[in-house]
PDB file with SEQRES, HELIX, SHEET and CRYST1 records, atoms N, CA, C and O in Angstrom:
SEQRES   1 A   74  MET PHE ASP THR VAL SER ASP ARG LEU GLN GLN LEU SER          
SEQRES   2 A   74  TYR LYS HIS ALA ILE LEU ARG LEU ALA LEU VAL SER ALA          
SEQRES   3 A   74  THR LYS GLU GLY MET GLN GLU PHE GLU ASN GLU ALA LEU          
SEQRES   4 A   74  ALA MET PHE ALA ILE ASN LEU GLU THR GLU THR ARG SER          
SEQRES   5 A   74  ILE ILE GLU GLN HIS ASP LYS GLU MET GLU GLN GLN LYS          
SEQRES   6 A   74  GLY GLN HIS HIS ALA ASP ASN GLN ASN                          
HELIX    1 AA1 VAL A    5  GLU A   29  1                                  25    
HELIX    2 AA2 GLU A   33  GLN A   73  1                                  41    
CRYST1    1.000    1.000    1.000  90.00  90.00  90.00 P 1           1          
ATOM      1  N   MET A   1      23.234  -1.950-151.718  1.00  0.00           N  
ATOM      2  CA  MET A   1      24.477  -2.522-151.254  1.00  0.00           C  
ATOM      3  C   MET A   1      25.483  -1.389-151.088  1.00  0.00           C  
ATOM      4  O   MET A   1      25.642  -0.545-151.970  1.00  0.00           O  
ATOM      5  N   PHE A   2      26.168  -1.387-149.924  1.00  0.00           N  
ATOM      6  CA  PHE A   2      27.085  -0.351-149.740  1.00  0.00           C  
ATOM      7  C   PHE A   2      28.446  -0.857-150.128  1.00  0.00           C  
ATOM      8  O   PHE A   2      28.796  -1.991-149.802  1.00  0.00           O  
ATOM      9  N   ASP A   3      29.264  -0.009-150.851  1.00  0.00           N  
ATOM     10  CA  ASP A   3      30.659  -0.458-151.285  1.00  0.00           C  
ATOM     11  C   ASP A   3      31.799  -0.282-150.300  1.00  0.00           C  
ATOM     12  O   ASP A   3      32.702  -1.114-150.211  1.00  0.00           O  
ATOM     13  N   THR A   4      31.741   0.778-149.591  1.00  0.00           N  
ATOM     14  CA  THR A   4      32.822   1.035-148.751  1.00  0.00           C  
ATOM     15  C   THR A   4      32.555   0.745-147.183  1.00  0.00           C  
ATOM     16  O   THR A   4      31.390   0.663-146.795  1.00  0.00           O  
ATOM     17  N   VAL A   5      33.523   0.603-146.372  1.00  0.00           N  
ATOM     18  CA  VAL A   5      33.381   0.401-145.000  1.00  0.00           C  
ATOM     19  C   VAL A   5      32.779   1.721-144.468  1.00  0.00           C  
ATOM     20  O   VAL A   5      31.897   1.667-143.612  1.00  0.00           O  
ATOM     21  N   SER A   6      33.217   2.888-144.937  1.00  0.00           N  
ATOM     22  CA  SER A   6      32.623   4.195-144.394  1.00  0.00           C  
ATOM     23  C   SER A   6      31.179   4.226-144.695  1.00  0.00           C  
ATOM     24  O   SER A   6      30.380   4.499-143.799  1.00  0.00           O  
ATOM     25  N   ASP A   7      30.759   3.944-145.995  1.00  0.00           N  
ATOM     26  CA  ASP A   7      29.342   3.863-146.217  1.00  0.00           C  
ATOM     27  C   ASP A   7      28.493   2.897-145.255  1.00  0.00           C  
ATOM     28  O   ASP A   7      27.422   3.232-144.749  1.00  0.00           O  
ATOM     29  N   ARG A   8      29.067   1.752-145.084  1.00  0.00           N  
ATOM     30  CA  ARG A   8      28.394   0.806-144.288  1.00  0.00           C  
ATOM     31  C   ARG A   8      28.352   1.263-142.704  1.00  0.00           C  
ATOM     32  O   ARG A   8      27.353   1.074-142.009  1.00  0.00           O  
ATOM     33  N   LEU A   9      29.466   1.840-142.254  1.00  0.00           N  
ATOM     34  CA  LEU A   9      29.580   2.395-140.943  1.00  0.00           C  
ATOM     35  C   LEU A   9      28.406   3.440-140.769  1.00  0.00           C  
ATOM     36  O   LEU A   9      27.593   3.347-139.850  1.00  0.00           O  
ATOM     37  N   GLN A  10      28.379   4.463-141.745  1.00  0.00           N  
ATOM     38  CA  GLN A  10      27.375   5.491-141.716  1.00  0.00           C  
ATOM     39  C   GLN A  10      25.892   4.787-141.542  1.00  0.00           C  
ATOM     40  O   GLN A  10      25.123   5.157-140.655  1.00  0.00           O  
ATOM     41  N   GLN A  11      25.593   3.817-142.406  1.00  0.00           N  
ATOM     42  CA  GLN A  11      24.236   3.181-142.183  1.00  0.00           C  
ATOM     43  C   GLN A  11      24.124   2.554-140.801  1.00  0.00           C  
ATOM     44  O   GLN A  11      23.106   2.658-140.117  1.00  0.00           O  
ATOM     45  N   LEU A  12      25.148   1.940-140.445  1.00  0.00           N  
ATOM     46  CA  LEU A  12      25.228   1.301-139.030  1.00  0.00           C  
ATOM     47  C   LEU A  12      24.934   2.272-137.868  1.00  0.00           C  
ATOM     48  O   LEU A  12      24.194   1.991-136.925  1.00  0.00           O  
ATOM     49  N   SER A  13      25.547   3.370-138.017  1.00  0.00           N  
ATOM     50  CA  SER A  13      25.271   4.396-136.953  1.00  0.00           C  
ATOM     51  C   SER A  13      23.771   4.709-136.946  1.00  0.00           C  
ATOM     52  O   SER A  13      23.197   4.846-135.866  1.00  0.00           O  
ATOM     53  N   TYR A  14      23.088   4.831-138.150  1.00  0.00           N  
ATOM     54  CA  TYR A  14      21.716   5.245-138.089  1.00  0.00           C  
ATOM     55  C   TYR A  14      20.932   3.963-137.349  1.00  0.00           C  
ATOM     56  O   TYR A  14      20.020   4.201-136.558  1.00  0.00           O  
ATOM     57  N   LYS A  15      21.291   2.756-137.616  1.00  0.00           N  
ATOM     58  CA  LYS A  15      20.572   1.601-137.102  1.00  0.00           C  
ATOM     59  C   LYS A  15      20.906   1.557-135.574  1.00  0.00           C  
ATOM     60  O   LYS A  15      20.054   1.128-134.796  1.00  0.00           O  
ATOM     61  N   HIS A  16      22.038   1.957-135.154  1.00  0.00           N  
ATOM     62  CA  HIS A  16      22.275   2.072-133.711  1.00  0.00           C  
ATOM     63  C   HIS A  16      21.347   3.134-132.990  1.00  0.00           C  
ATOM     64  O   HIS A  16      20.745   2.917-131.939  1.00  0.00           O  
ATOM     65  N   ALA A  17      21.323   4.223-133.658  1.00  0.00           N  
ATOM     66  CA  ALA A  17      20.445   5.223-133.136  1.00  0.00           C  
ATOM     67  C   ALA A  17      18.965   4.786-133.053  1.00  0.00           C  
ATOM     68  O   ALA A  17      18.308   5.041-132.043  1.00  0.00           O  
ATOM     69  N   ILE A  18      18.403   4.087-134.176  1.00  0.00           N  
ATOM     70  CA  ILE A  18      17.081   3.475-134.069  1.00  0.00           C  
ATOM     71  C   ILE A  18      16.920   2.537-132.901  1.00  0.00           C  
ATOM     72  O   ILE A  18      15.926   2.597-132.178  1.00  0.00           O  
ATOM     73  N   LEU A  19      17.914   1.652-132.709  1.00  0.00           N  
ATOM     74  CA  LEU A  19      17.934   0.745-131.541  1.00  0.00           C  
ATOM     75  C   LEU A  19      17.851   1.444-130.207  1.00  0.00           C  
ATOM     76  O   LEU A  19      17.026   1.125-129.351  1.00  0.00           O  
ATOM     77  N   ARG A  20      18.767   2.444-130.059  1.00  0.00           N  
ATOM     78  CA  ARG A  20      18.652   3.299-128.787  1.00  0.00           C  
ATOM     79  C   ARG A  20      17.342   3.832-128.513  1.00  0.00           C  
ATOM     80  O   ARG A  20      16.803   3.672-127.418  1.00  0.00           O  
ATOM     81  N   LEU A  21      16.744   4.538-129.585  1.00  0.00           N  
ATOM     82  CA  LEU A  21      15.492   5.050-129.492  1.00  0.00           C  
ATOM     83  C   LEU A  21      14.426   4.049-129.164  1.00  0.00           C  
ATOM     84  O   LEU A  21      13.590   4.379-128.322  1.00  0.00           O  
ATOM     85  N   ALA A  22      14.357   2.942-129.690  1.00  0.00           N  
ATOM     86  CA  ALA A  22      13.548   1.844-129.431  1.00  0.00           C  
ATOM     87  C   ALA A  22      13.627   1.298-127.992  1.00  0.00           C  
ATOM     88  O   ALA A  22      12.627   0.947-127.366  1.00  0.00           O  
ATOM     89  N   LEU A  23      14.902   1.251-127.505  1.00  0.00           N  
ATOM     90  CA  LEU A  23      15.048   0.748-126.182  1.00  0.00           C  
ATOM     91  C   LEU A  23      14.548   1.832-125.028  1.00  0.00           C  
ATOM     92  O   LEU A  23      14.029   1.454-123.978  1.00  0.00           O  
ATOM     93  N   VAL A  24      14.752   3.111-125.327  1.00  0.00           N  
ATOM     94  CA  VAL A  24      14.280   4.110-124.455  1.00  0.00           C  
ATOM     95  C   VAL A  24      12.753   4.115-124.407  1.00  0.00           C  
ATOM     96  O   VAL A  24      12.139   4.235-123.347  1.00  0.00           O  
ATOM     97  N   SER A  25      12.162   3.978-125.606  1.00  0.00           N  
ATOM     98  CA  SER A  25      10.702   3.925-125.774  1.00  0.00           C  
ATOM     99  C   SER A  25      10.161   2.641-124.933  1.00  0.00           C  
ATOM    100  O   SER A  25       9.147   2.704-124.238  1.00  0.00           O  
ATOM    101  N   ALA A  26      10.872   1.593-125.063  1.00  0.00           N  
ATOM    102  CA  ALA A  26      10.512   0.334-124.454  1.00  0.00           C  
ATOM    103  C   ALA A  26      10.386   0.470-123.054  1.00  0.00           C  
ATOM    104  O   ALA A  26       9.399   0.077-122.433  1.00  0.00           O  
ATOM    105  N   THR A  27      11.516   1.101-122.468  1.00  0.00           N  
ATOM    106  CA  THR A  27      11.607   1.272-120.917  1.00  0.00           C  
ATOM    107  C   THR A  27      10.562   2.210-120.475  1.00  0.00           C  
ATOM    108  O   THR A  27      10.056   2.068-119.362  1.00  0.00           O  
ATOM    109  N   LYS A  28      10.216   3.123-121.238  1.00  0.00           N  
ATOM    110  CA  LYS A  28       9.166   4.227-120.789  1.00  0.00           C  
ATOM    111  C   LYS A  28       7.759   3.662-120.834  1.00  0.00           C  
ATOM    112  O   LYS A  28       6.954   3.904-119.935  1.00  0.00           O  
ATOM    113  N   GLU A  29       7.476   2.934-121.851  1.00  0.00           N  
ATOM    114  CA  GLU A  29       6.069   2.438-122.132  1.00  0.00           C  
ATOM    115  C   GLU A  29       5.791   1.013-121.773  1.00  0.00           C  
ATOM    116  O   GLU A  29       4.633   0.628-121.620  1.00  0.00           O  
ATOM    117  N   GLY A  30       6.763   0.265-121.643  1.00  0.00           N  
ATOM    118  CA  GLY A  30       6.561  -1.205-121.436  1.00  0.00           C  
ATOM    119  C   GLY A  30       6.362  -1.795-122.854  1.00  0.00           C  
ATOM    120  O   GLY A  30       5.853  -1.111-123.741  1.00  0.00           O  
ATOM    121  N   MET A  31       6.760  -3.053-123.058  1.00  0.00           N  
ATOM    122  CA  MET A  31       6.552  -3.700-124.325  1.00  0.00           C  
ATOM    123  C   MET A  31       5.803  -5.027-124.257  1.00  0.00           C  
ATOM    124  O   MET A  31       5.843  -5.742-123.256  1.00  0.00           O  
ATOM    125  N   GLN A  32       5.146  -5.315-125.316  1.00  0.00           N  
ATOM    126  CA  GLN A  32       4.514  -6.653-125.522  1.00  0.00           C  
ATOM    127  C   GLN A  32       5.682  -7.566-125.823  1.00  0.00           C  
ATOM    128  O   GLN A  32       6.773  -7.129-126.190  1.00  0.00           O  
ATOM    129  N   GLU A  33       5.395  -8.939-125.642  1.00  0.00           N  
ATOM    130  CA  GLU A  33       6.286  -9.902-125.791  1.00  0.00           C  
ATOM    131  C   GLU A  33       6.856  -9.920-127.288  1.00  0.00           C  
ATOM    132  O   GLU A  33       8.058 -10.043-127.521  1.00  0.00           O  
ATOM    133  N   PHE A  34       5.932  -9.791-128.225  1.00  0.00           N  
ATOM    134  CA  PHE A  34       6.370  -9.770-129.586  1.00  0.00           C  
ATOM    135  C   PHE A  34       7.353  -8.689-129.958  1.00  0.00           C  
ATOM    136  O   PHE A  34       8.218  -8.886-130.811  1.00  0.00           O  
ATOM    137  N   GLU A  35       7.212  -7.503-129.291  1.00  0.00           N  
ATOM    138  CA  GLU A  35       8.011  -6.282-129.479  1.00  0.00           C  
ATOM    139  C   GLU A  35       9.327  -6.657-128.942  1.00  0.00           C  
ATOM    140  O   GLU A  35      10.343  -6.442-129.604  1.00  0.00           O  
ATOM    141  N   ASN A  36       9.372  -7.234-127.723  1.00  0.00           N  
ATOM    142  CA  ASN A  36      10.654  -7.594-127.158  1.00  0.00           C  
ATOM    143  C   ASN A  36      11.465  -8.562-128.105  1.00  0.00           C  
ATOM    144  O   ASN A  36      12.679  -8.419-128.249  1.00  0.00           O  
ATOM    145  N   GLU A  37      10.793  -9.492-128.707  1.00  0.00           N  
ATOM    146  CA  GLU A  37      11.285 -10.479-129.696  1.00  0.00           C  
ATOM    147  C   GLU A  37      11.852  -9.753-130.833  1.00  0.00           C  
ATOM    148  O   GLU A  37      12.973 -10.022-131.264  1.00  0.00           O  
ATOM    149  N   ALA A  38      11.094  -8.824-131.340  1.00  0.00           N  
ATOM    150  CA  ALA A  38      11.495  -8.018-132.595  1.00  0.00           C  
ATOM    151  C   ALA A  38      12.748  -7.175-132.305  1.00  0.00           C  
ATOM    152  O   ALA A  38      13.670  -7.104-133.117  1.00  0.00           O  
ATOM    153  N   LEU A  39      12.751  -6.543-131.131  1.00  0.00           N  
ATOM    154  CA  LEU A  39      13.793  -5.727-130.787  1.00  0.00           C  
ATOM    155  C   LEU A  39      15.025  -6.498-130.576  1.00  0.00           C  
ATOM    156  O   LEU A  39      16.114  -6.057-130.942  1.00  0.00           O  
ATOM    157  N   ALA A  40      14.885  -7.669-129.981  1.00  0.00           N  
ATOM    158  CA  ALA A  40      16.073  -8.679-129.676  1.00  0.00           C  
ATOM    159  C   ALA A  40      16.704  -9.092-131.095  1.00  0.00           C  
ATOM    160  O   ALA A  40      17.917  -9.187-131.278  1.00  0.00           O  
ATOM    161  N   MET A  41      15.698  -9.332-132.104  1.00  0.00           N  
ATOM    162  CA  MET A  41      16.326  -9.816-133.455  1.00  0.00           C  
ATOM    163  C   MET A  41      16.898  -8.681-134.069  1.00  0.00           C  
ATOM    164  O   MET A  41      17.911  -8.871-134.742  1.00  0.00           O  
ATOM    165  N   PHE A  42      16.433  -7.508-133.966  1.00  0.00           N  
ATOM    166  CA  PHE A  42      17.046  -6.358-134.574  1.00  0.00           C  
ATOM    167  C   PHE A  42      18.418  -6.053-133.939  1.00  0.00           C  
ATOM    168  O   PHE A  42      19.296  -5.598-134.672  1.00  0.00           O  
ATOM    169  N   ALA A  43      18.666  -6.263-132.664  1.00  0.00           N  
ATOM    170  CA  ALA A  43      19.941  -6.140-132.048  1.00  0.00           C  
ATOM    171  C   ALA A  43      20.969  -7.182-132.419  1.00  0.00           C  
ATOM    172  O   ALA A  43      22.178  -6.974-132.523  1.00  0.00           O  
ATOM    173  N   ILE A  44      20.289  -8.428-132.624  1.00  0.00           N  
ATOM    174  CA  ILE A  44      21.206  -9.561-133.101  1.00  0.00           C  
ATOM    175  C   ILE A  44      21.682  -9.282-134.565  1.00  0.00           C  
ATOM    176  O   ILE A  44      22.851  -9.455-134.911  1.00  0.00           O  
ATOM    177  N   ASN A  45      20.762  -8.869-135.342  1.00  0.00           N  
ATOM    178  CA  ASN A  45      21.194  -8.515-136.706  1.00  0.00           C  
ATOM    179  C   ASN A  45      22.105  -7.341-136.848  1.00  0.00           C  
ATOM    180  O   ASN A  45      22.888  -7.253-137.794  1.00  0.00           O  
ATOM    181  N   LEU A  46      22.015  -6.518-135.992  1.00  0.00           N  
ATOM    182  CA  LEU A  46      22.848  -5.346-135.917  1.00  0.00           C  
ATOM    183  C   LEU A  46      24.273  -5.772-135.520  1.00  0.00           C  
ATOM    184  O   LEU A  46      25.255  -5.322-136.110  1.00  0.00           O  
ATOM    185  N   GLU A  47      24.363  -6.659-134.495  1.00  0.00           N  
ATOM    186  CA  GLU A  47      25.589  -7.285-134.144  1.00  0.00           C  
ATOM    187  C   GLU A  47      26.278  -7.920-135.239  1.00  0.00           C  
ATOM    188  O   GLU A  47      27.473  -7.745-135.478  1.00  0.00           O  
ATOM    189  N   THR A  48      25.481  -8.681-135.915  1.00  0.00           N  
ATOM    190  CA  THR A  48      26.064  -9.486-137.050  1.00  0.00           C  
ATOM    191  C   THR A  48      26.542  -8.552-138.135  1.00  0.00           C  
ATOM    192  O   THR A  48      27.568  -8.801-138.768  1.00  0.00           O  
ATOM    193  N   GLU A  49      25.816  -7.493-138.354  1.00  0.00           N  
ATOM    194  CA  GLU A  49      26.285  -6.621-139.461  1.00  0.00           C  
ATOM    195  C   GLU A  49      27.534  -5.812-138.914  1.00  0.00           C  
ATOM    196  O   GLU A  49      28.414  -5.516-139.723  1.00  0.00           O  
ATOM    197  N   THR A  50      27.646  -5.477-137.725  1.00  0.00           N  
ATOM    198  CA  THR A  50      28.801  -4.808-137.189  1.00  0.00           C  
ATOM    199  C   THR A  50      29.999  -5.741-137.392  1.00  0.00           C  
ATOM    200  O   THR A  50      31.030  -5.303-137.902  1.00  0.00           O  
ATOM    201  N   ARG A  51      29.892  -6.940-137.027  1.00  0.00           N  
ATOM    202  CA  ARG A  51      31.016  -7.860-137.254  1.00  0.00           C  
ATOM    203  C   ARG A  51      31.413  -8.117-138.631  1.00  0.00           C  
ATOM    204  O   ARG A  51      32.577  -8.354-138.956  1.00  0.00           O  
ATOM    205  N   SER A  52      30.349  -8.062-139.497  1.00  0.00           N  
ATOM    206  CA  SER A  52      30.666  -8.083-141.089  1.00  0.00           C  
ATOM    207  C   SER A  52      31.451  -6.832-141.427  1.00  0.00           C  
ATOM    208  O   SER A  52      32.432  -6.918-142.165  1.00  0.00           O  
ATOM    209  N   ILE A  53      31.082  -5.733-140.943  1.00  0.00           N  
ATOM    210  CA  ILE A  53      31.812  -4.469-141.348  1.00  0.00           C  
ATOM    211  C   ILE A  53      33.255  -4.583-140.798  1.00  0.00           C  
ATOM    212  O   ILE A  53      34.186  -4.336-141.564  1.00  0.00           O  
ATOM    213  N   ILE A  54      33.475  -4.911-139.625  1.00  0.00           N  
ATOM    214  CA  ILE A  54      34.810  -5.045-139.008  1.00  0.00           C  
ATOM    215  C   ILE A  54      35.674  -6.053-139.892  1.00  0.00           C  
ATOM    216  O   ILE A  54      36.834  -5.768-140.192  1.00  0.00           O  
ATOM    217  N   GLU A  55      35.119  -7.145-140.266  1.00  0.00           N  
ATOM    218  CA  GLU A  55      35.810  -8.081-141.127  1.00  0.00           C  
ATOM    219  C   GLU A  55      36.174  -7.476-142.473  1.00  0.00           C  
ATOM    220  O   GLU A  55      37.284  -7.633-142.980  1.00  0.00           O  
ATOM    221  N   GLN A  56      35.178  -6.767-143.036  1.00  0.00           N  
ATOM    222  CA  GLN A  56      35.463  -6.125-144.328  1.00  0.00           C  
ATOM    223  C   GLN A  56      36.577  -5.149-144.130  1.00  0.00           C  
ATOM    224  O   GLN A  56      37.488  -5.130-144.958  1.00  0.00           O  
ATOM    225  N   HIS A  57      36.585  -4.410-143.198  1.00  0.00           N  
ATOM    226  CA  HIS A  57      37.628  -3.328-142.858  1.00  0.00           C  
ATOM    227  C   HIS A  57      38.924  -4.050-142.580  1.00  0.00           C  
ATOM    228  O   HIS A  57      39.952  -3.623-143.105  1.00  0.00           O  
ATOM    229  N   ASP A  58      38.956  -5.090-141.814  1.00  0.00           N  
ATOM    230  CA  ASP A  58      40.239  -5.753-141.692  1.00  0.00           C  
ATOM    231  C   ASP A  58      40.789  -6.362-143.014  1.00  0.00           C  
ATOM    232  O   ASP A  58      42.006  -6.355-143.198  1.00  0.00           O  
ATOM    233  N   LYS A  59      39.945  -6.889-143.944  1.00  0.00           N  
ATOM    234  CA  LYS A  59      40.372  -7.429-145.024  1.00  0.00           C  
ATOM    235  C   LYS A  59      41.099  -6.254-145.932  1.00  0.00           C  
ATOM    236  O   LYS A  59      42.200  -6.361-146.472  1.00  0.00           O  
ATOM    237  N   GLU A  60      40.261  -5.158-145.969  1.00  0.00           N  
ATOM    238  CA  GLU A  60      40.703  -3.982-146.722  1.00  0.00           C  
ATOM    239  C   GLU A  60      42.076  -3.526-146.245  1.00  0.00           C  
ATOM    240  O   GLU A  60      42.939  -3.209-147.064  1.00  0.00           O  
ATOM    241  N   MET A  61      42.279  -3.491-145.008  1.00  0.00           N  
ATOM    242  CA  MET A  61      43.587  -3.072-144.368  1.00  0.00           C  
ATOM    243  C   MET A  61      44.629  -3.986-144.753  1.00  0.00           C  
ATOM    244  O   MET A  61      45.729  -3.542-145.083  1.00  0.00           O  
ATOM    245  N   GLU A  62      44.360  -5.373-144.742  1.00  0.00           N  
ATOM    246  CA  GLU A  62      45.452  -6.321-145.054  1.00  0.00           C  
ATOM    247  C   GLU A  62      45.755  -6.184-146.551  1.00  0.00           C  
ATOM    248  O   GLU A  62      46.915  -6.369-146.921  1.00  0.00           O  
ATOM    249  N   GLN A  63      44.772  -5.866-147.468  1.00  0.00           N  
ATOM    250  CA  GLN A  63      44.987  -5.730-148.931  1.00  0.00           C  
ATOM    251  C   GLN A  63      45.888  -4.533-149.061  1.00  0.00           C  
ATOM    252  O   GLN A  63      46.858  -4.562-149.818  1.00  0.00           O  
ATOM    253  N   GLN A  64      45.580  -3.465-148.326  1.00  0.00           N  
ATOM    254  CA  GLN A  64      46.452  -2.127-148.444  1.00  0.00           C  
ATOM    255  C   GLN A  64      47.815  -2.461-147.997  1.00  0.00           C  
ATOM    256  O   GLN A  64      48.774  -2.071-148.663  1.00  0.00           O  
ATOM    257  N   LYS A  65      47.979  -3.154-146.923  1.00  0.00           N  
ATOM    258  CA  LYS A  65      49.285  -3.478-146.371  1.00  0.00           C  
ATOM    259  C   LYS A  65      50.134  -4.414-147.484  1.00  0.00           C  
ATOM    260  O   LYS A  65      51.321  -4.185-147.717  1.00  0.00           O  
ATOM    261  N   GLY A  66      49.437  -5.421-148.099  1.00  0.00           N  
ATOM    262  CA  GLY A  66      50.114  -6.076-149.142  1.00  0.00           C  
ATOM    263  C   GLY A  66      50.486  -5.304-150.369  1.00  0.00           C  
ATOM    264  O   GLY A  66      51.499  -5.520-151.034  1.00  0.00           O  
ATOM    265  N   GLN A  67      49.603  -4.401-150.615  1.00  0.00           N  
ATOM    266  CA  GLN A  67      49.790  -3.507-151.792  1.00  0.00           C  
ATOM    267  C   GLN A  67      51.058  -2.506-151.429  1.00  0.00           C  
ATOM    268  O   GLN A  67      51.919  -2.282-152.280  1.00  0.00           O  
ATOM    269  N   HIS A  68      51.108  -1.991-150.268  1.00  0.00           N  
ATOM    270  CA  HIS A  68      52.271  -1.070-149.961  1.00  0.00           C  
ATOM    271  C   HIS A  68      53.513  -1.878-149.785  1.00  0.00           C  
ATOM    272  O   HIS A  68      54.593  -1.344-150.040  1.00  0.00           O  
ATOM    273  N   HIS A  69      53.465  -3.051-149.395  1.00  0.00           N  
ATOM    274  CA  HIS A  69      54.659  -3.920-149.397  1.00  0.00           C  
ATOM    275  C   HIS A  69      55.100  -4.296-150.724  1.00  0.00           C  
ATOM    276  O   HIS A  69      56.300  -4.283-150.999  1.00  0.00           O  
ATOM    277  N   ALA A  70      54.113  -4.671-151.667  1.00  0.00           N  
ATOM    278  CA  ALA A  70      54.612  -4.846-153.096  1.00  0.00           C  
ATOM    279  C   ALA A  70      55.141  -3.640-153.673  1.00  0.00           C  
ATOM    280  O   ALA A  70      56.119  -3.712-154.417  1.00  0.00           O  
ATOM    281  N   ASP A  71      54.565  -2.480-153.393  1.00  0.00           N  
ATOM    282  CA  ASP A  71      55.038  -1.166-153.958  1.00  0.00           C  
ATOM    283  C   ASP A  71      56.424  -0.888-153.449  1.00  0.00           C  
ATOM    284  O   ASP A  71      57.254  -0.365-154.193  1.00  0.00           O  
ATOM    285  N   ASN A  72      56.697  -1.206-152.248  1.00  0.00           N  
ATOM    286  CA  ASN A  72      58.053  -0.888-151.664  1.00  0.00           C  
ATOM    287  C   ASN A  72      59.039  -1.774-152.195  1.00  0.00           C  
ATOM    288  O   ASN A  72      60.197  -1.368-152.288  1.00  0.00           O  
ATOM    289  N   GLN A  73      58.722  -2.989-152.574  1.00  0.00           N  
ATOM    290  CA  GLN A  73      59.678  -3.991-153.103  1.00  0.00           C  
ATOM    291  C   GLN A  73      60.065  -3.713-154.600  1.00  0.00           C  
ATOM    292  O   GLN A  73      61.078  -4.247-155.050  1.00  0.00           O  
ATOM    293  N   ASN A  74      59.310  -2.914-155.367  1.00  0.00           N  
ATOM    294  CA  ASN A  74      59.496  -2.632-156.715  1.00  0.00           C  
ATOM    295  C   ASN A  74      60.376  -1.353-156.872  1.00  0.00           C  
ATOM    296  O   ASN A  74      60.658  -0.932-157.994  1.00  0.00           O  
TER     297      ASN A  74                                                      
END                                                                             
C-alpha cells in the first residue's frame, strides 16, 4: 500500500505506460477477444485508481488548508 499521493502517482505512471505499450502491441498484432476484455478491464481499473488518487489528493489539500487556517487563527 502506498502512503502518499506522490507514491501512488509514481505507480500510476508505470501502469499508464504498461497500458500504452499494450495498446500499441494490440494495434500492431491484432488481439483475441479475451485480450481485448482484459485490456479493457485494466483500463477501467486504472481509471478507478486515478480517481481514487485525485480524491486522496483533494482530501490532503483540504486538510492542509484547514491546518493553515487553524495555525493562522492561533
